[in-house]
C-alpha positions in Angstrom: 27.5 42.3 -10.8 24.9 40.4 -12.8 21.4 40.5 -11.5 17.9 39.5 -12.5 16.8 42.8 -14.0 17.2 41.9 -17.6 15.3 38.6 -17.3 12.5 40.2 -15.2 12.2 43.1 -17.7 11.8 40.6 -20.6 9.2 38.7 -18.6 7.3 41.9 -17.8 7.4 43.1 -21.4 6.1 39.8 -22.8 2.5 40.4 -23.9 0.0 38.8 -26.3 0.3 40.9 -29.5 -2.4 40.4 -32.1 -1.9 43.2 -34.5 1.2 41.8 -36.2 2.8 42.6 -39.5 5.0 40.5 -41.8 8.2 42.5 -41.0 11.2 41.4 -38.9 13.7 43.5 -36.9 16.4 40.9 -37.2 17.8 38.5 -39.8 16.4 35.0 -40.1 19.8 33.6 -39.1 19.5 35.3 -35.7 16.0 33.9 -35.2 17.5 30.4 -35.8 20.4 31.1 -33.5 18.1 32.3 -30.7 15.9 29.2 -30.8 18.8 26.9 -31.2 20.3 28.3 -28.0 17.0 27.9 -26.2 16.8 24.3 -27.3 20.3 23.6 -26.0 19.9 25.5 -22.7 16.3 24.9 -21.4 16.1 22.2 -18.8 14.1 19.0 -19.0 13.3 16.2 -16.5 16.2 13.7 -16.4 17.8 15.6 -19.3 15.2 13.9 -21.5 15.4 16.7 -24.2 12.0 15.7 -25.6 11.1 19.1 -27.1 11.3 19.6 -30.9 10.7 22.9 -32.6 9.8 23.8 -36.2 10.2 27.4 -37.3 8.1 28.5 -40.2 9.0 31.8 -41.8 7.5 34.0 -44.6 5.8 31.8 -47.2 6.0 28.7 -45.1 4.3 30.6 -42.3 1.5 31.7 -44.7 1.2 28.1 -45.9 0.7 26.9 -42.3 -2.2 29.2 -41.7 -3.7 28.2 -45.0 -3.6 24.6 -43.8 -5.3 25.6 -40.5 -8.0 27.6 -42.4 -8.6 24.6 -44.6 -9.0 22.2 -41.7 -11.4 24.5 -39.8 -13.4 25.3 -43.0 -14.0 21.5 -43.4 -15.0 21.1 -39.8 -17.1 24.2 -39.1 -20.4 25.5 -40.5 -20.1 28.6 -42.6 -21.3 30.9 -39.8 -18.8 29.5 -37.3 -15.9 29.6 -39.7 -16.8 33.2 -40.5 -16.4 33.9 -36.8 -12.8 32.5 -36.8 -11.7 33.7 -40.2 -10.6 37.3 -39.2 -8.5 35.9 -36.3 -6.8 33.4 -38.6 -6.1 36.2 -41.1 -4.5 38.2 -38.3 -2.2 35.3 -37.5 -1.3 34.8 -41.1 -0.4 38.5 -41.4 2.6 37.9 -39.1 6.2 37.0 -40.0 6.5 33.5 -38.7 5.1 30.7 -36.5 7.0 28.5 -34.1 5.6 25.0 -33.7 6.4 23.3 -30.4 6.4 19.5 -30.4 7.2 16.8 -28.0 8.9 13.6 -29.2 6.9 10.6 -28.0 9.6 8.0 -28.6 11.9 10.0 -26.2 9.2 10.2 -23.6 8.4 6.5 -23.9 12.1 5.6 -23.7 12.3 7.6 -20.4 9.3 5.8 -19.0 11.0 2.4 -19.8 14.4 3.5 -18.5 13.0 5.0 -15.2 9.9 2.9 -14.5 9.6 4.3 -10.9 8.8 7.7 -12.4 7.0 6.5 -15.6 3.7 8.0 -14.7 5.2 11.4 -14.4 7.0 11.8 -17.7 3.9 13.0 -19.6 3.5 15.8 -17.1 7.2 16.6 -17.2 7.1 16.7 -20.9 4.4 19.4 -20.7 6.6 21.3 -18.2 9.6 21.4 -20.5 7.5 22.4 -23.5 6.0 25.3 -21.5 9.5 26.4 -20.5 10.6 26.4 -24.2 7.5 28.3 -25.2 8.0 31.0 -22.6 11.7 31.4 -23.4 11.2 31.7 -27.2 8.3 34.2 -26.6 10.5 36.3 -24.3 13.5 36.2 -26.5 11.6 37.2 -29.7 9.9 40.1 -27.9 13.3 41.2 -26.6 14.4 41.5 -30.2 11.4 43.7 -31.1 8.8 41.2 -32.2 5.3 40.9 -30.9 3.9 37.4 -30.4 0.9 35.4 -29.3 0.5 31.7 -28.4 -2.2 29.6 -30.1 -3.4 26.0 -29.7 -5.1 24.6 -32.8 -4.0 21.1 -32.1 -5.0 18.3 -32.3 -7.5 19.0 -35.1 -4.7 20.3 -37.4 -2.0 17.8 -36.5 -2.4 15.3 -39.3 -2.7 17.9 -42.1 0.2 19.9 -40.7 2.4 16.8 -40.5 1.6 16.0 -44.2 2.3 19.5 -45.3 5.6 20.0 -43.6 6.9 16.5 -43.3 6.7 16.3 -39.5 7.5 12.9 -38.0 4.3 11.1 -36.9 5.9 10.5 -33.5 6.0 14.2 -32.7 3.0 15.6 -30.7 2.1 19.2 -31.4 1.7 21.3 -28.2 1.5 25.0 -29.2 2.0 27.5 -32.0 3.7 30.8 -31.3 2.8 33.5 -34.0 5.2 36.4 -34.3 5.9 39.5 -36.3 6.5 43.2 -35.9 3.7 44.9 -33.9 1.5 47.2 -35.9 1.6 50.9 -35.1 -0.9 52.4 -32.8 -2.1 49.0 -31.3 -2.7 49.5 -27.6 -2.5 46.4 -25.3 -5.2 46.0 -22.7 -4.3 46.2 -19.0 -4.3 42.7 -17.5 -5.7 42.4 -14.0 -3.5 40.2 -11.7 -4.4 38.6 -8.4 -2.8 40.2 -5.4 0.6 38.8 -4.4 -0.8 37.9 -1.0 -3.1 35.3 -2.7 -0.4 33.7 -4.8 2.9 33.8 -2.9 4.0 32.5 0.5 7.5 32.8 1.9 8.4 30.5 4.8 11.5 31.0 6.9 12.8 34.1 5.3 14.0 37.3 7.0 11.2 39.5 5.8 
């Protein structure tokens, strides 16, 4: 019988990998297929389907991080940029970047169609974006990639939109960097709060 083991293993194995390489364990067509399935299957409030995803691979991925570097170089002093530069280089060393967007016309349409719930659609949009982010992260790691999630918006939004022909109505929410993990990179142990602090079960036979 089917059970939750596979899903929970994928969630447990998902970690933030920073020592990434520009190699891929699977064809680009499979990356596209995985993300297309996630877009079709991940739920959204009132079936709004507001999430949009742009997948940048190989030279387009490198171009994206050149854009980010350019924006930050213009905004930061030399010393502050020097602090960020090695981290940006490490992201650029990966294989690809997934850009997660939310489509504002869709969200505004839902607000107008369901005015009783209008004030909630911005929050619900963030929820569905988060679900897409986690699902893509888990799926890529299950295929042998490492990944880490970044948030260089909104300072890079305009330049990224110009560079990759992104519709102006799309709002950037996150950037997932992925690639094959480098050899010998040890992941730190993450401390977690005790389950007695974070979980309550009411009415169960425990």
